[in-house]
N, C-alpha and C positions, 0 to 999 in steps of 0.2 A: 299762270299771271305774266305771261311773257308776251304780252299785248302792248303796244308802242303809245296807247291811249293814255291820256293824263288818267292819274289815280286821285281821287276825291277822298281824302283821309278826313274823317269827323267824329269826334267823341259824341255819344249820343246826346241830342237837345241843343245843337250847335249852331243850328240855322241851314242845315243841307237842303230842308225842303225848299226853301225860297230859291237857293241856288238851282235847285232842278227844275223848278218852275222857270226860271229866266231863262235858264240854257235850252229848255224845250222849247219856251215862245220862240225865242231867236233863232234857233238850228233848226226846228221842226222835226227833231231827232228825240228817241226816246234815251232816258237815263235808267241805270239799274236800279231794281228794288221790287220788292214782293209786292207791297200793297199798290198795285196800278190804279186804284180808283182814286188815289189823290195826287195824281200828276196829269199833265195835258197830254202827252203822248204815250199811248199804250202799246203801240205795235213797232217792229223795225229793228234795226240794228242799233247797238246803245253807241253814244257818242262819247262817254267815258267810263272807266270803272270806279267802283267805290266800296269803300269799306268802313266801320268805325273802328275796328281794332286790327291792327297789323300784326299783332301776335295775338292767336287765337287763344292762348292760356290767359291773357289778360282779359277777354272776353268771359272767359269762366268764372273769374273772380267777381265781375260786374254782375253775371247772372245769378251767382251765388246771393250776393250783396242784396239783389232786387228781391229775390225770393225769400230771403229772411225779413224782409219788410212786408211779405204778402202782395207783391205789385207783380210777381213772375211766377210761372209754374214751373220750375227748372228742376231738374236732377242730371246730374251728371258722374260719372265714374271715370276715374283715371284709368286710361290703359295701363296695362303691367307688361313686363317681359319682353318680347320681341315685337310685340304690337306698340308697346309703349315708347320703344326705341324707335320703331320707324316714325310713329308720329311726331316725336321730338325733332327728326331729321327734317320732316315735312314741314313743321313749323318753322325752324331754322332757315329752311331754304325759302321760304314765302317771305320772311324779313330780309334776307339778300337781296331777294329779286324786286321788293319793294324800293331798295335804296338805289335799284338802276333804273328807275321809273321816273317820269315825270311827275311831280308831286304838287297838288293843291291842298294844302292846310287850312281847315277852318278852326278857329281857336276861340274858344267862349273862356271867360275868366273860369279858373279852377273852383274859385268859390260858389260861383251861379251852378256850375257843371254838378258840385257836388248836392249843393239843394234841390237842384231842379231833377237830379235823378232818384233823389232820397236815398242816398248812399249813406251805409252806417258808420264808417271808418275811413281814415285817411287812405289806408292801403286799397282800398276797394278804386281809388284813384289810378291805378298803376298803369291800367290802359291809355289814359288820358297822356300820362307822361312818357309810356313807351311811344307813343306817336310822335310826341316832340322830338324823343331822341333819334328815331327813325326819318324825320324831317331834316334834323341838324346833321344826318350823316349821307342824307342823298346826293349822289354824285352828278345828278342832272339838272335840267331846268326847274326849278321849284319856285311856288308863289304862297306866301302866308298871308291870309287873310282873318284879321279879327272880326269876331260877332259882331261888336259895338260900331266897329265901321260900316259892316254890311247891313245893318241895320238902318242907321243912320244917314249914309252917303250914299248916293248913286254911283258914285265913282268907282267904289269898291267894286260893285257888281261889273262895271267896265271892265277892269281890270282883270276881273276873272275872265270874262268874255274874250278878250284880248289873249289871254293865255293859253284860251282853249281854241283861238283861230275862228271865233263865231263872229261873223257879220253883224251889227247892232246898229241901232240908231234910236237913241232917249228923244227925241225931237217930238213925237207922237205918242211915247209910251208914259201914260198915267201913272205914275209910281202906286200911289195910293189905292186906285183902282185894283192893280193888279196884286198889289200887298191884299187887299181884301179878298180878291178870288183864291190867293194861294194859301191864306189862313182857313177859307170856307173847304176846299179841297183838302187841306191838312185835317180839317177836323172829322172829315169822314173816314178818317184811318183810325187804328187801333188806339191811338193818344189823343190828347187835346193840347191845342195852344193855351197854355196857361196865363201866359201875360200878353194874350191878344190886345187888351185895353191899355196895359201900360209898358207898350214895346220900348220906350226911351228911359225906363228905368231900368237900368243896368245892374242894378242889386236888388231885384226883384225875389229873386229866390234866395239869395245870401242874407238878406235882412234879419231873417230869423235865426242865424246860426249865432251862438254866442262866441264872445272874444276867445275864449279858449278853444274852441272847436276850430274857428278861423286859425289860431296859432298852430294847433297841433297840425291842420293840413299843410300850412306854410311851411313848418318845419321839415314833414314828411317829403313834401315835394323837393324842396332845396337838398335835403339828404338824397334823394332818389338821384335827381338830375344834376346836383352840385350847384353851388352858389352862382355860376358864371351862366349858365344855361338858364336858370331859374331869373336872373335880372334880365337875359337877354329876351326872353320869349313872354315870362309872367309877371315880370316887375310892373309892367303897367296896370297890370290888375288890382296891385296893391293900392296904387294913386286912385284908382277907379273907387274903390272900398272906403276912400276916407272923405270923398266927396258928398256934400250932405244933402242934396237933391238932384232929381234926374236930370232936370235943365241945365244944372251947373256939370254934371257929368258930361251931357253933350258938348257942352262949351269946351270942357277940358279937351276934348279931343279935336278941336276946331271944325265944328259943323254946325248947322243952324239948328235952333234949338225947336223948330217945328217940323213935323215930317216932310219929307221931299214930296211935291205934288207934279212932278215930271219936269222936263226942261230940254235944252238944248243940246247935253253933252252927246258927241258923237265917236266913234272909234276914228283914231287919227287927228 
């Protein structure tokens, strides 16, 4: 992982498919991923690198949780002895290398991420929190984009494209048309966009969590990354959870209450 390409880091179900669609649309280059049927460009060199988990040990925790829910068929036996030591060294090196990359972090509400991925315990979110810690420790240029901004405000995508040095012009870019196409392509993959009819409901997946479950998740996140980092990166999501309606949630973050339908936003 020594490439100088921007590294896109996103916990599962955090908006990376929409980012990949727009990056491929404007750059004409491929983004990395296994399911090539649900993106625009299927061949050629990749313009970015991407991963859901900087620490692969955190991926194992996530996958085991999904397996317990019957959502994945996953079996992993930890390596022991010399193989285990070498594996740990490789994973630690991967984290150090990531901290020296240019990083784009997509961050969705920890409540929404927990509910959308159907995780069973707060500890299953360790990968989410590990990504936040890695981003905080990044020594190079970095960009944080929140999921709610990505969905509600085209300017957020503009910031991503600028960070990637991808020229773009939104003047003739019909956001709703391309959003629908992106969702259709996403639906061809192994998963389905569950909130496609409620994109602006930023508590769609967390609304079913009990107050106790939310408190337990909040307590775990604060204990893992500390109160200061929690407020810096996740504090806005607590305010989002307190908003009574999706439309009010959009208004809270200073964007329009209707889905964008194109416009004249241009780079520079």
